[in-house]
N, CA, C and O atoms as a CHARMM CRD file, in Angstrom:
* protein
*
  316
    1    1 UNK  N     -7.23800 -28.92200 -21.63700 PROA 1      0.00000
    2    1 UNK  CA    -7.15900 -27.51800 -21.29300 PROA 1      0.00000
    3    1 UNK  C     -6.76700 -27.40700 -19.82800 PROA 1      0.00000
    4    1 UNK  O     -7.26400 -28.15100 -18.98200 PROA 1      0.00000
    5    2 UNK  N     -5.87800 -26.47800 -19.54100 PROA 2      0.00000
    6    2 UNK  CA    -5.41900 -26.25600 -18.18000 PROA 2      0.00000
    7    2 UNK  C     -6.32200 -25.27000 -17.45300 PROA 2      0.00000
    8    2 UNK  O     -7.10200 -24.54200 -18.06700 PROA 2      0.00000
    9    3 UNK  N     -6.20000 -25.26600 -16.16300 PROA 3      0.00000
   10    3 UNK  CA    -6.94900 -24.33500 -15.32100 PROA 3      0.00000
   11    3 UNK  C     -5.98000 -23.32500 -14.73300 PROA 3      0.00000
   12    3 UNK  O     -4.87700 -23.67900 -14.31700 PROA 3      0.00000
   13    4 UNK  N     -6.39500 -22.06900 -14.70200 PROA 4      0.00000
   14    4 UNK  CA    -5.58900 -21.00800 -14.08700 PROA 4      0.00000
   15    4 UNK  C     -6.51000 -20.16300 -13.21700 PROA 4      0.00000
   16    4 UNK  O     -7.66900 -19.92600 -13.55700 PROA 4      0.00000
   17    5 UNK  N     -5.98500 -19.72700 -12.11900 PROA 5      0.00000
   18    5 UNK  CA    -6.74400 -18.84500 -11.23400 PROA 5      0.00000
   19    5 UNK  C     -6.34800 -17.40800 -11.54400 PROA 5      0.00000
   20    5 UNK  O     -5.16400 -17.07100 -11.58600 PROA 5      0.00000
   21    6 UNK  N     -7.34400 -16.57600 -11.75800 PROA 6      0.00000
   22    6 UNK  CA    -7.10600 -15.16600 -12.05400 PROA 6      0.00000
   23    6 UNK  C     -7.82400 -14.34400 -10.99600 PROA 6      0.00000
   24    6 UNK  O     -9.01600 -14.53200 -10.75400 PROA 6      0.00000
   25    7 UNK  N     -7.10000 -13.44600 -10.37700 PROA 7      0.00000
   26    7 UNK  CA    -7.71400 -12.57700  -9.37700 PROA 7      0.00000
   27    7 UNK  C     -8.16200 -11.28800 -10.06800 PROA 7      0.00000
   28    7 UNK  O     -7.36400 -10.58000 -10.68200 PROA 7      0.00000
   29    8 UNK  N     -9.43400 -11.01300  -9.95100 PROA 8      0.00000
   30    8 UNK  CA   -10.03400  -9.83600 -10.57500 PROA 8      0.00000
   31    8 UNK  C    -10.64900  -8.98700  -9.46400 PROA 8      0.00000
   32    8 UNK  O    -11.34200  -9.51700  -8.59500 PROA 8      0.00000
   33    9 UNK  N    -10.40500  -7.68700  -9.48000 PROA 9      0.00000
   34    9 UNK  CA   -11.04000  -6.85400  -8.46300 PROA 9      0.00000
   35    9 UNK  C    -12.56000  -7.07400  -8.47700 PROA 9      0.00000
   36    9 UNK  O    -13.17100  -7.25500  -9.53000 PROA 9      0.00000
   37   10 UNK  N    -13.13200  -7.05400  -7.30300 PROA 10     0.00000
   38   10 UNK  CA   -14.55100  -7.37700  -7.13500 PROA 10     0.00000
   39   10 UNK  C    -15.46000  -6.55000  -8.04800 PROA 10     0.00000
   40   10 UNK  O    -16.39800  -7.08700  -8.63800 PROA 10     0.00000
   41   11 UNK  N    -15.19200  -5.26800  -8.16400 PROA 11     0.00000
   42   11 UNK  CA   -16.04600  -4.40300  -8.98000 PROA 11     0.00000
   43   11 UNK  C    -16.00700  -4.84300 -10.45200 PROA 11     0.00000
   44   11 UNK  O    -17.04400  -4.89400 -11.11300 PROA 11     0.00000
   45   12 UNK  N    -14.80800  -5.16100 -10.95800 PROA 12     0.00000
   46   12 UNK  CA   -14.68800  -5.61900 -12.34000 PROA 12     0.00000
   47   12 UNK  C    -15.36100  -6.97900 -12.51800 PROA 12     0.00000
   48   12 UNK  O    -16.01200  -7.22900 -13.53200 PROA 12     0.00000
   49   13 UNK  N    -15.20000  -7.84200 -11.54100 PROA 13     0.00000
   50   13 UNK  CA   -15.84500  -9.15300 -11.60200 PROA 13     0.00000
   51   13 UNK  C    -17.35900  -9.00800 -11.66400 PROA 13     0.00000
   52   13 UNK  O    -18.02000  -9.69500 -12.44300 PROA 13     0.00000
   53   14 UNK  N    -17.90200  -8.13000 -10.85600 PROA 14     0.00000
   54   14 UNK  CA   -19.35000  -7.92300 -10.83900 PROA 14     0.00000
   55   14 UNK  C    -19.84900  -7.39500 -12.18700 PROA 14     0.00000
   56   14 UNK  O    -20.89500  -7.82000 -12.67800 PROA 14     0.00000
   57   15 UNK  N    -19.10000  -6.47400 -12.77400 PROA 15     0.00000
   58   15 UNK  CA   -19.47700  -5.94900 -14.09000 PROA 15     0.00000
   59   15 UNK  C    -19.41500  -7.06100 -15.12900 PROA 15     0.00000
   60   15 UNK  O    -20.30300  -7.18200 -15.97400 PROA 15     0.00000
   61   16 UNK  N    -18.36900  -7.86400 -15.06300 PROA 16     0.00000
   62   16 UNK  CA   -18.22700  -8.98100 -15.99900 PROA 16     0.00000
   63   16 UNK  C    -19.37800  -9.97300 -15.85500 PROA 16     0.00000
   64   16 UNK  O    -19.86400 -10.51200 -16.84900 PROA 16     0.00000
   65   17 UNK  N    -19.80900 -10.21100 -14.63200 PROA 17     0.00000
   66   17 UNK  CA   -20.95000 -11.10700 -14.39700 PROA 17     0.00000
   67   17 UNK  C    -22.21900 -10.55900 -15.05000 PROA 17     0.00000
   68   17 UNK  O    -22.98700 -11.30800 -15.65300 PROA 17     0.00000
   69   18 UNK  N    -22.43000  -9.25900 -14.92600 PROA 18     0.00000
   70   18 UNK  CA   -23.61200  -8.63800 -15.52600 PROA 18     0.00000
   71   18 UNK  C    -23.55900  -8.77600 -17.04600 PROA 18     0.00000
   72   18 UNK  O    -24.55200  -9.13000 -17.68100 PROA 18     0.00000
   73   19 UNK  N    -22.39000  -8.49400 -17.61800 PROA 19     0.00000
   74   19 UNK  CA   -22.23900  -8.61500 -19.07700 PROA 19     0.00000
   75   19 UNK  C    -22.46900 -10.05400 -19.52000 PROA 19     0.00000
   76   19 UNK  O    -23.17400 -10.29800 -20.50000 PROA 19     0.00000
   77   20 UNK  N    -21.87600 -11.01100 -18.80300 PROA 20     0.00000
   78   20 UNK  CA   -22.03900 -12.42500 -19.15300 PROA 20     0.00000
   79   20 UNK  C    -23.50700 -12.83100 -19.07300 PROA 20     0.00000
   80   20 UNK  O    -24.00300 -13.55400 -19.93600 PROA 20     0.00000
   81   21 UNK  N    -24.19300 -12.37000 -18.04800 PROA 21     0.00000
   82   21 UNK  CA   -25.60500 -12.68300 -17.89100 PROA 21     0.00000
   83   21 UNK  C    -26.41700 -12.09100 -19.03600 PROA 21     0.00000
   84   21 UNK  O    -27.28200 -12.75800 -19.60400 PROA 21     0.00000
   85   22 UNK  N    -26.13600 -10.84500 -19.36700 PROA 22     0.00000
   86   22 UNK  CA   -26.84700 -10.15800 -20.44200 PROA 22     0.00000
   87   22 UNK  C    -26.64300 -10.87600 -21.78200 PROA 22     0.00000
   88   22 UNK  O    -27.57200 -11.00900 -22.57900 PROA 22     0.00000
   89   23 UNK  N    -25.39600 -11.33900 -22.01300 PROA 23     0.00000
   90   23 UNK  CA   -25.07800 -12.01800 -23.27100 PROA 23     0.00000
   91   23 UNK  C    -25.38400 -13.51500 -23.23200 PROA 23     0.00000
   92   23 UNK  O    -25.19800 -14.22500 -24.22000 PROA 23     0.00000
   93   24 UNK  N    -25.85700 -13.98100 -22.07500 PROA 24     0.00000
   94   24 UNK  CA   -26.14100 -15.40500 -21.88000 PROA 24     0.00000
   95   24 UNK  C    -24.91800 -16.26600 -22.20100 PROA 24     0.00000
   96   24 UNK  O    -24.99400 -17.26600 -22.91600 PROA 24     0.00000
   97   25 UNK  N    -23.79300 -15.83200 -21.63900 PROA 25     0.00000
   98   25 UNK  CA   -22.52000 -16.53800 -21.81500 PROA 25     0.00000
   99   25 UNK  C    -21.89700 -16.77000 -20.46300 PROA 25     0.00000
  100   25 UNK  O    -22.25400 -16.12200 -19.48000 PROA 25     0.00000
  101   26 UNK  N    -20.96900 -17.69200 -20.41900 PROA 26     0.00000
  102   26 UNK  CA   -20.23800 -17.92400 -19.17600 PROA 26     0.00000
  103   26 UNK  C    -19.04800 -16.97400 -19.11900 PROA 26     0.00000
  104   26 UNK  O    -18.48200 -16.60400 -20.14800 PROA 26     0.00000
  105   27 UNK  N    -18.67900 -16.58800 -17.90900 PROA 27     0.00000
  106   27 UNK  CA   -17.55100 -15.67400 -17.73400 PROA 27     0.00000
  107   27 UNK  C    -16.29000 -16.26700 -18.33100 PROA 27     0.00000
  108   27 UNK  O    -15.48200 -15.53800 -18.90700 PROA 27     0.00000
  109   28 UNK  N    -16.10200 -17.57200 -18.20800 PROA 28     0.00000
  110   28 UNK  CA   -14.87600 -18.18300 -18.72300 PROA 28     0.00000
  111   28 UNK  C    -14.78600 -18.04900 -20.24100 PROA 28     0.00000
  112   28 UNK  O    -13.68600 -17.95100 -20.78500 PROA 28     0.00000
  113   29 UNK  N    -15.92000 -18.04300 -20.93000 PROA 29     0.00000
  114   29 UNK  CA   -15.91000 -17.84300 -22.38000 PROA 29     0.00000
  115   29 UNK  C    -15.43400 -16.43200 -22.71800 PROA 29     0.00000
  116   29 UNK  O    -14.61200 -16.23400 -23.61200 PROA 29     0.00000
  117   30 UNK  N    -15.95900 -15.47500 -21.99600 PROA 30     0.00000
  118   30 UNK  CA   -15.58700 -14.07500 -22.24100 PROA 30     0.00000
  119   30 UNK  C    -14.10800 -13.86600 -21.94200 PROA 30     0.00000
  120   30 UNK  O    -13.40500 -13.21500 -22.71500 PROA 30     0.00000
  121   31 UNK  N    -13.63600 -14.40700 -20.83900 PROA 31     0.00000
  122   31 UNK  CA   -12.22800 -14.25500 -20.46300 PROA 31     0.00000
  123   31 UNK  C    -11.32800 -14.93100 -21.49800 PROA 31     0.00000
  124   31 UNK  O    -10.29500 -14.37800 -21.87700 PROA 31     0.00000
  125   32 UNK  N    -11.70800 -16.10200 -21.94800 PROA 32     0.00000
  126   32 UNK  CA   -10.93200 -16.79700 -22.97200 PROA 32     0.00000
  127   32 UNK  C    -10.86700 -15.97700 -24.26000 PROA 32     0.00000
  128   32 UNK  O     -9.81500 -15.88900 -24.89400 PROA 32     0.00000
  129   33 UNK  N    -11.99400 -15.38100 -24.64100 PROA 33     0.00000
  130   33 UNK  CA   -12.03900 -14.52900 -25.83000 PROA 33     0.00000
  131   33 UNK  C    -11.12800 -13.31500 -25.66700 PROA 33     0.00000
  132   33 UNK  O    -10.42800 -12.93000 -26.60300 PROA 33     0.00000
  133   34 UNK  N    -11.13900 -12.71700 -24.48500 PROA 34     0.00000
  134   34 UNK  CA   -10.28300 -11.56300 -24.22300 PROA 34     0.00000
  135   34 UNK  C     -8.80800 -11.94000 -24.31200 PROA 34     0.00000
  136   34 UNK  O     -8.00000 -11.17500 -24.83800 PROA 34     0.00000
  137   35 UNK  N     -8.45900 -13.10700 -23.80200 PROA 35     0.00000
  138   35 UNK  CA    -7.07200 -13.57700 -23.87300 PROA 35     0.00000
  139   35 UNK  C     -6.67700 -13.79900 -25.32900 PROA 35     0.00000
  140   35 UNK  O     -5.58000 -13.41700 -25.73600 PROA 35     0.00000
  141   36 UNK  N     -7.55800 -14.41100 -26.11800 PROA 36     0.00000
  142   36 UNK  CA    -7.28600 -14.62200 -27.54300 PROA 36     0.00000
  143   36 UNK  C     -7.03100 -13.29400 -28.25200 PROA 36     0.00000
  144   36 UNK  O     -6.10200 -13.18300 -29.05200 PROA 36     0.00000
  145   37 UNK  N     -7.85500 -12.28600 -27.96000 PROA 37     0.00000
  146   37 UNK  CA    -7.69100 -10.96600 -28.56900 PROA 37     0.00000
  147   37 UNK  C     -6.36600 -10.33400 -28.15400 PROA 37     0.00000
  148   37 UNK  O     -5.69300  -9.70900 -28.97300 PROA 37     0.00000
  149   38 UNK  N     -5.99200 -10.49300 -26.89600 PROA 38     0.00000
  150   38 UNK  CA    -4.73100  -9.94200 -26.39000 PROA 38     0.00000
  151   38 UNK  C     -3.54500 -10.58300 -27.09600 PROA 38     0.00000
  152   38 UNK  O     -2.61600  -9.89200 -27.51400 PROA 38     0.00000
  153   39 UNK  N     -3.57700 -11.90200 -27.22600 PROA 39     0.00000
  154   39 UNK  CA    -2.50600 -12.62200 -27.91300 PROA 39     0.00000
  155   39 UNK  C     -2.41700 -12.16900 -29.35800 PROA 39     0.00000
  156   39 UNK  O     -1.32100 -11.93300 -29.86500 PROA 39     0.00000
  157   40 UNK  N     -3.53800 -12.04700 -30.02200 PROA 40     0.00000
  158   40 UNK  CA    -3.55600 -11.63300 -31.42500 PROA 40     0.00000
  159   40 UNK  C     -2.93600 -10.24600 -31.59000 PROA 40     0.00000
  160   40 UNK  O     -2.18700 -10.01200 -32.53900 PROA 40     0.00000
  161   41 UNK  N     -3.24200  -9.32500 -30.67300 PROA 41     0.00000
  162   41 UNK  CA    -2.69100  -7.96600 -30.74600 PROA 41     0.00000
  163   41 UNK  C     -1.18100  -7.95300 -30.59400 PROA 41     0.00000
  164   41 UNK  O     -0.51500  -7.04000 -31.08300 PROA 41     0.00000
  165   42 UNK  N     -0.63200  -8.96400 -29.91600 PROA 42     0.00000
  166   42 UNK  CA     0.80200  -8.97200 -29.62500 PROA 42     0.00000
  167   42 UNK  C      1.60400  -9.93800 -30.50000 PROA 42     0.00000
  168   42 UNK  O      2.80600 -10.09600 -30.28700 PROA 42     0.00000
  169   43 UNK  N      0.97400 -10.58100 -31.46700 PROA 43     0.00000
  170   43 UNK  CA     1.67900 -11.53500 -32.33100 PROA 43     0.00000
  171   43 UNK  C      2.83300 -10.87800 -33.07900 PROA 43     0.00000
  172   43 UNK  O      3.91300 -11.45900 -33.18300 PROA 43     0.00000
  173   44 UNK  N      2.61600  -9.68200 -33.59800 PROA 44     0.00000
  174   44 UNK  CA     3.67600  -9.00200 -34.34300 PROA 44     0.00000
  175   44 UNK  C      4.87600  -8.72600 -33.44700 PROA 44     0.00000
  176   44 UNK  O      6.02100  -8.92000 -33.85400 PROA 44     0.00000
  177   45 UNK  N      4.61200  -8.27500 -32.23200 PROA 45     0.00000
  178   45 UNK  CA     5.70000  -8.02700 -31.28700 PROA 45     0.00000
  179   45 UNK  C      6.44600  -9.31600 -30.98200 PROA 45     0.00000
  180   45 UNK  O      7.67700  -9.33400 -30.96700 PROA 45     0.00000
  181   46 UNK  N      5.71200 -10.39100 -30.74000 PROA 46     0.00000
  182   46 UNK  CA     6.35600 -11.67100 -30.46300 PROA 46     0.00000
  183   46 UNK  C      7.19400 -12.13800 -31.64800 PROA 46     0.00000
  184   46 UNK  O      8.27500 -12.70000 -31.46800 PROA 46     0.00000
  185   47 UNK  N      6.69400 -11.90500 -32.85800 PROA 47     0.00000
  186   47 UNK  CA     7.44200 -12.27800 -34.05600 PROA 47     0.00000
  187   47 UNK  C      8.75100 -11.50400 -34.12000 PROA 47     0.00000
  188   47 UNK  O      9.80300 -12.09000 -34.37300 PROA 47     0.00000
  189   48 UNK  N      8.69800 -10.20300 -33.89600 PROA 48     0.00000
  190   48 UNK  CA     9.91000  -9.38600 -33.93300 PROA 48     0.00000
  191   48 UNK  C     10.90200  -9.81400 -32.86100 PROA 48     0.00000
  192   48 UNK  O     12.10500  -9.89000 -33.11500 PROA 48     0.00000
  193   49 UNK  N     10.39700 -10.09200 -31.66500 PROA 49     0.00000
  194   49 UNK  CA    11.28500 -10.46500 -30.56400 PROA 49     0.00000
  195   49 UNK  C     11.86100 -11.87000 -30.72000 PROA 49     0.00000
  196   49 UNK  O     12.79800 -12.24000 -30.01200 PROA 49     0.00000
  197   50 UNK  N     11.30600 -12.65000 -31.64000 PROA 50     0.00000
  198   50 UNK  CA    11.85400 -13.98600 -31.88900 PROA 50     0.00000
  199   50 UNK  C     13.01200 -13.93600 -32.87900 PROA 50     0.00000
  200   50 UNK  O     13.64700 -14.95600 -33.14600 PROA 50     0.00000
  201   51 UNK  N     13.28600 -12.75200 -33.42400 PROA 51     0.00000
  202   51 UNK  CA    14.37800 -12.57600 -34.38300 PROA 51     0.00000
  203   51 UNK  C     15.54800 -11.88300 -33.69500 PROA 51     0.00000
  204   51 UNK  O     15.46700 -10.69800 -33.37000 PROA 51     0.00000
  205   52 UNK  N     16.64000 -12.61900 -33.47100 PROA 52     0.00000
  206   52 UNK  CA    17.78100 -12.03100 -32.73900 PROA 52     0.00000
  207   52 UNK  C     18.29300 -10.73000 -33.34000 PROA 52     0.00000
  208   52 UNK  O     18.70300  -9.83500 -32.60100 PROA 52     0.00000
  209   53 UNK  N     18.27900 -10.60300 -34.67800 PROA 53     0.00000
  210   53 UNK  CA    18.78800  -9.37100 -35.29200 PROA 53     0.00000
  211   53 UNK  C     17.91500  -8.17000 -34.94600 PROA 53     0.00000
  212   53 UNK  O     18.42500  -7.05800 -34.80900 PROA 53     0.00000
  213   54 UNK  N     16.61300  -8.37700 -34.80200 PROA 54     0.00000
  214   54 UNK  CA    15.71200  -7.28500 -34.41600 PROA 54     0.00000
  215   54 UNK  C     15.91200  -6.91800 -32.94600 PROA 54     0.00000
  216   54 UNK  O     15.91500  -5.74100 -32.58700 PROA 54     0.00000
  217   55 UNK  N     16.07900  -7.93000 -32.10600 PROA 55     0.00000
  218   55 UNK  CA    16.30200  -7.66400 -30.68200 PROA 55     0.00000
  219   55 UNK  C     17.58900  -6.86300 -30.51500 PROA 55     0.00000
  220   55 UNK  O     17.64100  -5.91700 -29.72900 PROA 55     0.00000
  221   56 UNK  N     18.63100  -7.24900 -31.26200 PROA 56     0.00000
  222   56 UNK  CA    19.89900  -6.52000 -31.19900 PROA 56     0.00000
  223   56 UNK  C     19.72400  -5.08000 -31.66800 PROA 56     0.00000
  224   56 UNK  O     20.23200  -4.15400 -31.03600 PROA 56     0.00000
  225   57 UNK  N     19.00400  -4.88700 -32.77700 PROA 57     0.00000
  226   57 UNK  CA    18.77700  -3.53400 -33.29200 PROA 57     0.00000
  227   57 UNK  C     17.99300  -2.68600 -32.29400 PROA 57     0.00000
  228   57 UNK  O     18.28200  -1.50300 -32.11700 PROA 57     0.00000
  229   58 UNK  N     17.01800  -3.28300 -31.65300 PROA 58     0.00000
  230   58 UNK  CA    16.21700  -2.56200 -30.65100 PROA 58     0.00000
  231   58 UNK  C     17.09800  -2.16600 -29.46800 PROA 58     0.00000
  232   58 UNK  O     17.04800  -1.02800 -29.00200 PROA 58     0.00000
  233   59 UNK  N     17.90500  -3.11600 -28.98700 PROA 59     0.00000
  234   59 UNK  CA    18.79000  -2.82000 -27.84600 PROA 59     0.00000
  235   59 UNK  C     19.79700  -1.73000 -28.20100 PROA 59     0.00000
  236   59 UNK  O     20.07500  -0.84700 -27.39000 PROA 59     0.00000
  237   60 UNK  N     20.34600  -1.79600 -29.42300 PROA 60     0.00000
  238   60 UNK  CA    21.29300  -0.76100 -29.84500 PROA 60     0.00000
  239   60 UNK  C     20.60800   0.60300 -29.91300 PROA 60     0.00000
  240   60 UNK  O     21.18300   1.61100 -29.50200 PROA 60     0.00000
  241   61 UNK  N     19.39900   0.63100 -30.42300 PROA 61     0.00000
  242   61 UNK  CA    18.65200   1.88500 -30.49600 PROA 61     0.00000
  243   61 UNK  C     18.35700   2.45500 -29.12000 PROA 61     0.00000
  244   61 UNK  O     18.47400   3.65900 -28.89300 PROA 61     0.00000
  245   62 UNK  N     17.97400   1.57700 -28.20700 PROA 62     0.00000
  246   62 UNK  CA    17.70200   2.03800 -26.83000 PROA 62     0.00000
  247   62 UNK  C     18.96500   2.60500 -26.18900 PROA 62     0.00000
  248   62 UNK  O     18.91000   3.61300 -25.48400 PROA 62     0.00000
  249   63 UNK  N     20.10900   1.95400 -26.43500 PROA 63     0.00000
  250   63 UNK  CA    21.37400   2.43200 -25.87400 PROA 63     0.00000
  251   63 UNK  C     21.74300   3.79100 -26.45600 PROA 63     0.00000
  252   63 UNK  O     22.22200   4.67100 -25.74000 PROA 63     0.00000
  253   64 UNK  N     21.51700   3.96100 -27.76700 PROA 64     0.00000
  254   64 UNK  CA    21.80600   5.25100 -28.40300 PROA 64     0.00000
  255   64 UNK  C     20.92500   6.35300 -27.81800 PROA 64     0.00000
  256   64 UNK  O     21.40300   7.45500 -27.54900 PROA 64     0.00000
  257   65 UNK  N     19.66500   6.06300 -27.62400 PROA 65     0.00000
  258   65 UNK  CA    18.74700   7.05100 -27.04800 PROA 65     0.00000
  259   65 UNK  C     19.20000   7.41500 -25.63900 PROA 65     0.00000
  260   65 UNK  O     19.20500   8.58800 -25.26400 PROA 65     0.00000
  261   66 UNK  N     19.58200   6.40300 -24.86200 PROA 66     0.00000
  262   66 UNK  CA    20.02800   6.65600 -23.48400 PROA 66     0.00000
  263   66 UNK  C     21.28300   7.53400 -23.46400 PROA 66     0.00000
  264   66 UNK  O     21.46400   8.33500 -22.54700 PROA 66     0.00000
  265   67 UNK  N     22.14800   7.38600 -24.47300 PROA 67     0.00000
  266   67 UNK  CA    23.38000   8.18200 -24.54200 PROA 67     0.00000
  267   67 UNK  C     23.14200   9.53200 -25.20600 PROA 67     0.00000
  268   67 UNK  O     24.04100  10.37200 -25.23700 PROA 67     0.00000
  269   68 UNK  N     21.94900   9.75000 -25.73400 PROA 68     0.00000
  270   68 UNK  CA    21.64500  11.00700 -26.39800 PROA 68     0.00000
  271   68 UNK  C     22.13000  11.05900 -27.83300 PROA 68     0.00000
  272   68 UNK  O     22.18900  12.13100 -28.43500 PROA 68     0.00000
  273   69 UNK  N     22.47500   9.90600 -28.38200 PROA 69     0.00000
  274   69 UNK  CA    22.92700   9.84700 -29.77000 PROA 69     0.00000
  275   69 UNK  C     21.71200   9.91300 -30.67700 PROA 69     0.00000
  276   69 UNK  O     20.70300   9.24400 -30.45000 PROA 69     0.00000
  277   70 UNK  N     21.83300  10.73800 -31.71200 PROA 70     0.00000
  278   70 UNK  CA    20.72300  10.86900 -32.65500 PROA 70     0.00000
  279   70 UNK  C     20.60000   9.57500 -33.45300 PROA 70     0.00000
  280   70 UNK  O     21.58600   9.06800 -33.98800 PROA 70     0.00000
  281   71 UNK  N     19.39500   9.05200 -33.52600 PROA 71     0.00000
  282   71 UNK  CA    19.14400   7.81000 -34.25400 PROA 71     0.00000
  283   71 UNK  C     19.07100   8.03300 -35.74900 PROA 71     0.00000
  284   71 UNK  O     19.38700   9.11400 -36.24700 PROA 71     0.00000
  285   72 UNK  N     18.65600   7.01400 -36.45100 PROA 72     0.00000
  286   72 UNK  CA    18.53600   7.05800 -37.90400 PROA 72     0.00000
  287   72 UNK  C     17.13100   7.56200 -38.28100 PROA 72     0.00000
  288   72 UNK  O     16.15500   7.34800 -37.56300 PROA 72     0.00000
  289   73 UNK  N     17.07500   8.23100 -39.42500 PROA 73     0.00000
  290   73 UNK  CA    15.77200   8.67300 -39.92400 PROA 73     0.00000
  291   73 UNK  C     15.08400   7.49900 -40.59700 PROA 73     0.00000
  292   73 UNK  O     15.71400   6.47900 -40.87900 PROA 73     0.00000
  293   74 UNK  N     13.80300   7.64100 -40.85000 PROA 74     0.00000
  294   74 UNK  CA    13.07100   6.59000 -41.55500 PROA 74     0.00000
  295   74 UNK  C     13.63700   6.36600 -42.94700 PROA 74     0.00000
  296   74 UNK  O     13.64800   5.23800 -43.43900 PROA 74     0.00000
  297   75 UNK  N     14.10600   7.42700 -43.58400 PROA 75     0.00000
  298   75 UNK  CA    14.70700   7.30100 -44.91500 PROA 75     0.00000
  299   75 UNK  C     15.97700   6.45300 -44.85200 PROA 75     0.00000
  300   75 UNK  O     16.22800   5.64000 -45.74200 PROA 75     0.00000
  301   76 UNK  N     16.77300   6.64100 -43.80400 PROA 76     0.00000
  302   76 UNK  CA    17.99600   5.84000 -43.63800 PROA 76     0.00000
  303   76 UNK  C     17.65300   4.36400 -43.45000 PROA 76     0.00000
  304   76 UNK  O     18.34900   3.48900 -43.96500 PROA 76     0.00000
  305   77 UNK  N     16.59200   4.09700 -42.72200 PROA 77     0.00000
  306   77 UNK  CA    16.20300   2.72300 -42.45400 PROA 77     0.00000
  307   77 UNK  C     15.67200   2.04000 -43.69700 PROA 77     0.00000
  308   77 UNK  O     15.78300   0.82100 -43.82700 PROA 77     0.00000
  309   78 UNK  N     15.09600   2.80300 -44.61000 PROA 78     0.00000
  310   78 UNK  CA    14.51600   2.24100 -45.83300 PROA 78     0.00000
  311   78 UNK  C     15.59400   1.80300 -46.81200 PROA 78     0.00000
  312   78 UNK  O     15.33800   0.96100 -47.67200 PROA 78     0.00000
  313   79 UNK  N     16.80000   2.36300 -46.69600 PROA 79     0.00000
  314   79 UNK  CA    17.88800   2.01100 -47.62700 PROA 79     0.00000
  315   79 UNK  C     18.47900   0.65600 -47.34100 PROA 79     0.00000
  316   79 UNK  O     19.39900   0.22500 -48.03700 PROA 79     0.00000
């Protein structure tokens, strides 16, 4: 396992220390759990971004929005 330094504002760090103490856990366990939860929440996004055709579709949609072009309806996308 690698080591990383994370800078946390003092007030948040103090609150985290209180929570860790109350739960009888180490801060590093709580932080690791939070990172795991964050990664899990973003897995779907990472999956979509790993597909070039989806990235292209997203970029095309963003360009259309920027130009004021009306996009496709959900019904159009389902076909």
